N, C-alpha and C positions, 0 to 999 in steps of 0.2 A: 605153598598151597597153589594147584594148579589153577589155569584159567581157561575160560570158553569163549571162543569166537563166535558172535553170533551176528547173522546177516538177515535183515527183511529183503523177502523177495517175491510176495504178494503184498497188493496193495490194502491200504487200510480204509479204503472209500465203504461205505455200505456196511461196515462191521459194527459191532455191538459197541456201546461206549466203554463200556469196562475193558473189552480186547485193546481198543486204540489206547486207553489210558495206559495200560501195560505195556504197550510198546513203548509209548513215548517215556514211561519209568524208565525202561531199558535203553532209553537214548535213542530209539529210533523212530526216524520221522518220514521218511520217505523211501520207495523203493531203491534198494542199492545200499543202502547207510548199514555201515558195521560198527561195531562195539566189542570190547574186551571185557568181559566182567570175571569176578571172581566165582569159581564152582563151590556154590553153597546151596544150602535147602531152600534159601530165597531165590536165588535166580533159578534153581532147576524147577521150581512153582510156577515161577514166571512162564518158563519155557513150555511148560506143560500144559499151560492155559493157551497159550498163541503160538503153539508149536505148528500149527499149519500154514501158517505166516512166513515161517523161518527157516533159515538154513543154519545148522549149530556143527561147529568144529570144537573139538577139544584140542587145547595147546599144552604143552609142557613146560 
């Protein structure tokens, strides 16, 4: 299964509480934090919700 590298590039300050919780569920707390997550529908849904805050690259 492929993985996705996710990086938080915009601040969580002033965002909706649901968006902050989604970022934290991905393990992203502050700008510049990166995490590797499995490429599955749950992760894709989280990315779709807060994609405007993230930089996403796919790993093989």
